[in-house]
Backbone as a chain_set.jsonl record, in Angstrom:
{"seq": "MRTAKATYNAPKGDNKVVEMGGVTFYDGQEVELNSDDHGHLINKLPGNPHFDIEVGEDDGEKKKRGRPSNAEKAAAEQAAADAAKKEAEAQAAAGQGAKNA", "coords": {"N": [[-36.993, -97.493, -106.979], [-33.637, -97.696, -106.339], [-31.034, -95.72, -104.919], [-27.576, -94.81, -104.999], [-24.372, -93.85, -103.716], [-21.213, -93.686, -104.916], [-17.71, -93.87, -104.441], [-14.574, -93.702, -105.881], [-11.471, -95.039, -104.97], [-8.397, -94.692, -105.806], [-5.695, -96.995, -106.179], [-2.264, -96.675, -104.984], [-0.063, -95.333, -107.371], [-1.654, -96.043, -109.482], [-3.991, -95.345, -112.166], [-5.856, -92.311, -111.966], [-8.399, -92.148, -112.864], [-11.192, -94.084, -113.709], [-13.247, -96.107, -115.771], [-16.319, -97.682, -115.661], [-18.899, -99.769, -116.549], [-20.034, -97.8, -118.18], [-19.89, -95.498, -116.688], [-17.916, -92.848, -115.528], [-15.44, -92.677, -113.129], [-13.751, -90.622, -110.842], [-10.84, -90.313, -108.898], [-11.534, -90.157, -105.517], [-13.843, -88.639, -105.864], [-17.32, -88.374, -105.443], [-19.933, -90.23, -106.969], [-23.226, -90.258, -108.135], [-25.557, -92.877, -108.395], [-28.275, -94.761, -109.864], [-30.726, -97.36, -109.585], [-32.212, -97.845, -111.865], [-30.725, -97.051, -114.106], [-28.13, -97.927, -113.538], [-28.098, -100.43, -112.227], [-26.587, -102.785, -112.281], [-24.045, -101.909, -111.49], [-24.522, -101.008, -108.892], [-24.948, -103.41, -107.64], [-22.514, -104.681, -108.053], [-20.292, -103.09, -107.172], [-20.055, -103.055, -104.26], [-18.439, -105.275, -103.673], [-15.95, -104.579, -104.562], [-12.766, -103.629, -103.641], [-11.736, -101.088, -104.11], [-13.661, -99.201, -104.098], [-15.876, -97.131, -102.289], [-19.119, -97.442, -101.233], [-22.385, -96.292, -100.735], [-25.507, -97.469, -100.314], [-28.828, -96.641, -100.83], [-32.224, -97.055, -99.58], [-34.82, -98.884, -101.288], [-37.213, -97.04, -102.977], [-39.516, -97.851, -104.117], [-40.475, -96.781, -106.466], [-40.665, -97.049, -109.983], [-38.978, -96.341, -112.926], [-40.622, -95.233, -115.737], [-40.388, -96.581, -118.866], [-39.962, -96.003, -122.399], [-42.281, -94.825, -124.933], [-44.817, -92.33, -124.261], [-48.164, -93.276, -123.366], [-51.262, -93.214, -125.284], [-53.281, -92.229, -123.677], [-51.835, -90.782, -121.775], [-50.724, -88.839, -123.427], [-53.075, -87.533, -124.282], [-54.002, -86.528, -121.834], [-51.944, -84.72, -121.225], [-52.203, -82.922, -123.355], [-54.766, -81.929, -122.82], [-54.339, -80.7, -120.349], [-52.584, -78.671, -121.15], [-54.286, -77.236, -122.868], [-56.244, -76.391, -121.037], [-54.681, -74.733, -119.411], [-53.971, -72.739, -121.242], [-56.482, -71.683, -121.778], [-57.197, -70.629, -119.262], [-55.239, -68.68, -119.02], [-55.907, -66.994, -121.142], [-58.415, -66.13, -120.271], [-57.635, -64.743, -117.979], [-56.126, -62.676, -119.084], [-58.122, -61.401, -120.542], [-59.761, -60.541, -118.469], [-58.01, -58.796, -117.216], [-57.734, -56.895, -119.213], [-60.359, -55.937, -119.315], [-60.566, -54.808, -116.81], [-58.827, -52.674, -117.111], [-60.208, -51.087, -118.932], [-62.367, -50.224, -117.418], [-61.181, -48.575, -115.589]], "CA": [[-35.674, -97.235, -107.487], [-32.603, -97.493, -105.328], [-29.962, -94.804, -105.27], [-26.323, -95.109, -104.319], [-23.267, -92.916, -103.898], [-19.985, -94.465, -104.998], [-16.472, -93.108, -104.505], [-13.428, -94.499, -106.307], [-10.236, -94.791, -104.242], [-7.347, -95.248, -106.667], [-4.505, -97.518, -105.496], [-1.053, -95.892, -105.247], [0.587, -95.596, -108.643], [-2.627, -96.417, -110.504], [-4.676, -94.241, -112.834], [-6.808, -91.591, -111.101], [-9.707, -92.193, -113.51], [-11.575, -95.416, -114.161], [-14.591, -96.176, -116.331], [-16.916, -98.992, -115.422], [-20.329, -99.811, -116.833], [-20.486, -96.563, -118.796], [-19.785, -94.395, -115.732], [-16.538, -92.467, -115.266], [-15.171, -92.383, -111.724], [-12.508, -89.923, -110.579], [-10.33, -90.627, -107.565], [-12.012, -89.352, -104.401], [-15.077, -87.899, -106.155], [-18.546, -89.153, -105.289], [-20.795, -90.308, -108.144], [-24.547, -90.772, -107.785], [-26.057, -93.931, -109.275], [-29.624, -95.221, -109.548], [-30.909, -98.746, -110.004], [-32.788, -97.926, -113.208], [-29.681, -96.91, -115.113], [-26.867, -98.561, -113.16], [-28.359, -101.486, -111.247], [-25.476, -103.737, -112.273], [-22.947, -101.345, -110.701], [-24.914, -100.987, -107.485], [-24.768, -104.764, -107.127], [-21.133, -105.129, -108.228], [-19.288, -102.276, -106.488], [-19.753, -103.36, -102.857], [-17.398, -106.286, -103.578], [-14.699, -104.054, -105.088], [-12.075, -102.931, -102.537], [-11.325, -99.738, -104.487], [-14.84, -98.335, -104.087], [-16.739, -96.976, -101.12], [-20.463, -97.253, -101.777], [-23.512, -96.195, -99.801], [-26.722, -97.791, -101.064], [-30.048, -96.227, -100.149], [-33.36, -97.973, -99.603], [-35.66, -98.866, -102.482], [-38.386, -96.208, -102.72], [-40.672, -98.484, -104.734], [-40.799, -96.188, -107.764], [-39.986, -97.583, -111.156], [-38.945, -95.391, -114.033], [-41.392, -95.72, -116.867], [-39.587, -96.508, -120.081], [-40.691, -96.03, -123.654], [-43.099, -93.673, -125.317], [-46.03, -92.162, -123.45], [-49.369, -93.887, -123.935], [-52.214, -92.253, -125.857], [-53.99, -91.601, -122.562], [-50.939, -89.784, -121.197], [-50.639, -87.736, -124.396], [-54.344, -86.803, -124.235], [-54.044, -85.792, -120.571], [-51.018, -83.598, -121.337], [-52.812, -81.947, -124.262], [-55.89, -81.322, -122.11], [-53.781, -79.793, -119.341], [-52.069, -77.502, -121.871], [-55.439, -76.472, -123.343], [-56.84, -75.743, -119.865], [-53.79, -73.646, -118.987], [-54.087, -71.678, -122.233], [-57.803, -71.08, -121.588], [-57.134, -69.815, -118.047], [-54.403, -67.516, -119.294], [-56.693, -66.105, -121.994], [-59.437, -65.518, -119.413], [-56.962, -63.79, -117.087], [-55.776, -61.519, -119.897], [-59.366, -60.702, -120.857], [-60.183, -59.869, -117.236], [-57.082, -57.67, -116.994], [-58.096, -55.886, -120.207], [-61.649, -55.391, -118.903], [-60.311, -53.94, -115.655], [-58.16, -51.472, -117.607], [-61.232, -50.268, -119.587], [-63.224, -49.656, -116.38], [-60.412, -47.645, -114.744]], "C": [[-34.734, -97.007, -106.309], [-31.592, -96.482, -105.84], [-28.723, -95.182, -104.476], [-25.332, -93.997, -104.61], [-21.99, -93.737, -103.83], [-18.789, -93.537, -105.141], [-15.337, -94.054, -104.855], [-12.201, -94.066, -105.521], [-9.11, -95.476, -105.002], [-6.194, -95.784, -105.833], [-3.285, -96.664, -105.849], [-0.434, -96.319, -106.566], [-0.361, -95.978, -109.765], [-3.259, -95.153, -111.092], [-5.703, -93.618, -111.888], [-8.221, -91.572, -111.672], [-9.971, -93.623, -113.947], [-12.995, -95.345, -114.705], [-15.101, -97.59, -116.153], [-18.404, -98.895, -115.705], [-20.862, -98.519, -117.428], [-20.442, -95.35, -117.883], [-18.308, -94.118, -115.487], [-16.397, -92.06, -113.807], [-13.813, -91.707, -111.624], [-12.122, -90.178, -109.133], [-10.853, -89.633, -106.528], [-13.293, -88.579, -104.65], [-16.278, -88.831, -106.112], [-19.388, -89.081, -106.568], [-22.133, -90.89, -107.697], [-25.013, -91.761, -108.848], [-27.502, -94.217, -108.911], [-29.821, -96.606, -110.162], [-31.537, -98.877, -111.38], [-31.707, -97.916, -114.274], [-28.422, -97.712, -114.813], [-27.052, -99.644, -112.101], [-27.219, -102.479, -111.138], [-24.302, -103.216, -111.444], [-23.278, -101.322, -109.213], [-24.728, -102.359, -106.865], [-23.308, -105.196, -107.131], [-20.132, -104.385, -107.339], [-19.049, -102.601, -105.016], [-18.651, -104.411, -102.686], [-16.046, -105.808, -104.067], [-13.994, -103.247, -103.999], [-11.669, -101.498, -102.859], [-12.491, -98.757, -104.525], [-15.482, -98.33, -102.713], [-18.112, -96.689, -101.678], [-21.478, -97.248, -100.657], [-24.781, -96.409, -100.615], [-27.93, -97.412, -100.228], [-31.133, -97.298, -100.25], [-34.132, -97.83, -100.91], [-36.918, -98.072, -102.163], [-39.644, -96.744, -103.395], [-41.062, -97.91, -106.081], [-40.016, -96.866, -108.867], [-40.082, -96.548, -112.258], [-39.689, -95.995, -115.2], [-40.574, -95.52, -118.131], [-40.482, -96.515, -121.308], [-41.49, -94.767, -123.891], [-44.301, -93.55, -124.395], [-47.236, -92.789, -124.159], [-50.265, -92.8, -124.514], [-52.974, -91.529, -124.764], [-53.127, -90.516, -121.924], [-50.791, -88.579, -122.131], [-51.897, -86.88, -124.336], [-54.436, -85.969, -122.958], [-53.122, -84.577, -120.627], [-51.585, -82.518, -122.248], [-53.957, -81.212, -123.589], [-55.392, -80.324, -121.069], [-53.24, -78.529, -120.003], [-53.209, -76.616, -122.365], [-56.109, -75.73, -122.19], [-56.004, -74.555, -119.403], [-53.892, -72.469, -119.948], [-55.418, -70.935, -122.068], [-57.807, -70.163, -120.364], [-56.327, -68.55, -118.284], [-55.166, -66.503, -120.149], [-57.772, -65.396, -121.179], [-58.822, -64.469, -118.498], [-56.581, -62.516, -117.855], [-57.023, -60.707, -120.246], [-59.866, -59.932, -119.638], [-59.294, -58.669, -116.953], [-57.406, -56.549, -117.977], [-59.4, -55.201, -119.835], [-61.458, -54.444, -117.737], [-59.651, -52.637, -116.088], [-59.181, -50.536, -118.274], [-62.078, -49.542, -118.535], [-62.498, -48.596, -115.544], [-60.379, -46.253, -115.288]], "O": [[-35.019, -96.22, -105.407], [-31.328, -96.399, -107.039], [-28.813, -95.798, -103.415], [-25.436, -93.296, -105.616], [-21.711, -94.396, -102.829], [-18.842, -92.544, -105.868], [-15.157, -95.085, -104.207], [-11.917, -92.873, -105.413], [-8.891, -96.68, -104.864], [-5.753, -95.128, -104.889], [-3.268, -96.006, -106.889], [-0.298, -97.509, -106.848], [0.081, -96.215, -110.89], [-3.08, -94.048, -110.579], [-6.34, -94.321, -111.104], [-9.139, -91.044, -111.043], [-9.09, -94.293, -114.487], [-13.84, -94.622, -114.177], [-14.411, -98.564, -116.453], [-19.089, -98.031, -115.159], [-22.022, -98.172, -117.208], [-20.912, -94.278, -118.263], [-17.531, -95.046, -115.264], [-17.137, -91.211, -113.311], [-12.842, -92.151, -112.236], [-12.98, -90.25, -108.253], [-10.641, -88.426, -106.646], [-13.792, -87.919, -103.739], [-16.256, -89.929, -106.669], [-19.537, -88.017, -107.169], [-22.176, -91.886, -106.974], [-24.879, -91.512, -110.046], [-27.923, -93.952, -107.785], [-29.162, -96.968, -111.137], [-31.407, -99.927, -112.01], [-31.767, -98.684, -115.234], [-27.721, -98.131, -115.734], [-26.243, -99.756, -111.18], [-26.909, -102.964, -110.05], [-23.633, -103.996, -110.767], [-22.416, -101.587, -108.374], [-24.386, -102.465, -105.687], [-22.905, -106.002, -106.292], [-19.211, -105.004, -106.807], [-17.922, -102.437, -104.549], [-17.99, -104.433, -101.647], [-15.074, -106.559, -103.996], [-14.56, -102.283, -103.484], [-11.29, -100.758, -101.951], [-12.325, -97.61, -104.938], [-15.616, -99.366, -102.06], [-18.27, -95.793, -102.508], [-21.441, -98.082, -99.753], [-25.093, -95.618, -101.504], [-28.048, -97.806, -99.068], [-30.965, -98.313, -100.927], [-34.096, -96.781, -101.554], [-37.619, -98.379, -101.199], [-40.718, -96.159, -103.262], [-41.897, -98.488, -106.776], [-38.846, -97.212, -108.698], [-41.137, -95.956, -112.488], [-39.423, -97.126, -115.606], [-40.123, -94.412, -118.422], [-41.621, -96.977, -121.256], [-41.388, -93.785, -123.155], [-44.753, -94.538, -123.817], [-47.306, -92.822, -125.388], [-50.055, -91.612, -124.268], [-53.282, -90.345, -124.902], [-53.63, -89.45, -121.57], [-50.739, -87.437, -121.676], [-51.816, -85.652, -124.338], [-54.898, -84.828, -122.995], [-53.481, -83.511, -120.126], [-51.464, -81.329, -121.951], [-54.108, -80.003, -123.765], [-55.951, -79.237, -120.923], [-53.418, -77.432, -119.474], [-53.121, -75.391, -122.293], [-56.499, -74.572, -122.341], [-56.54, -73.506, -119.048], [-53.899, -71.317, -119.513], [-55.474, -69.713, -122.2], [-58.348, -69.058, -120.411], [-56.688, -67.475, -117.805], [-55.082, -65.298, -119.912], [-58.016, -64.205, -121.371], [-59.422, -63.42, -118.266], [-56.703, -61.41, -117.327], [-56.989, -59.476, -120.247], [-60.34, -58.803, -119.763], [-59.778, -57.634, -116.495], [-57.358, -55.374, -117.611], [-59.531, -53.992, -120.023], [-62.105, -53.398, -117.668], [-59.898, -51.594, -115.481], [-59.036, -49.316, -118.191], [-62.461, -48.389, -118.73], [-63.146, -47.802, -114.862], [-59.771, -45.369, -114.684]]}, "num_chains": 1, "name": "protein.A"}
């Protein structure tokens, strides 16, 4: 995923706010973009004279879209069950230590 920082520079006498591709830009304010959600803007804005844009390197990560797989759901449930078990054991150990004191 690539990231970019874009800044809108409004021409004199023009509106100080512009919306493009579902993103609202305010004059002089930096907006962060990523290639997963705004790839079209990252490619388009460098050619627009009213925008300053700094594009970062691609980090190779891709955002996973859609619902989690059954394997991912099972792993999350297992992790939650393990955490609950550890917490119960810790509480039992704390209770046992209080009895011995």
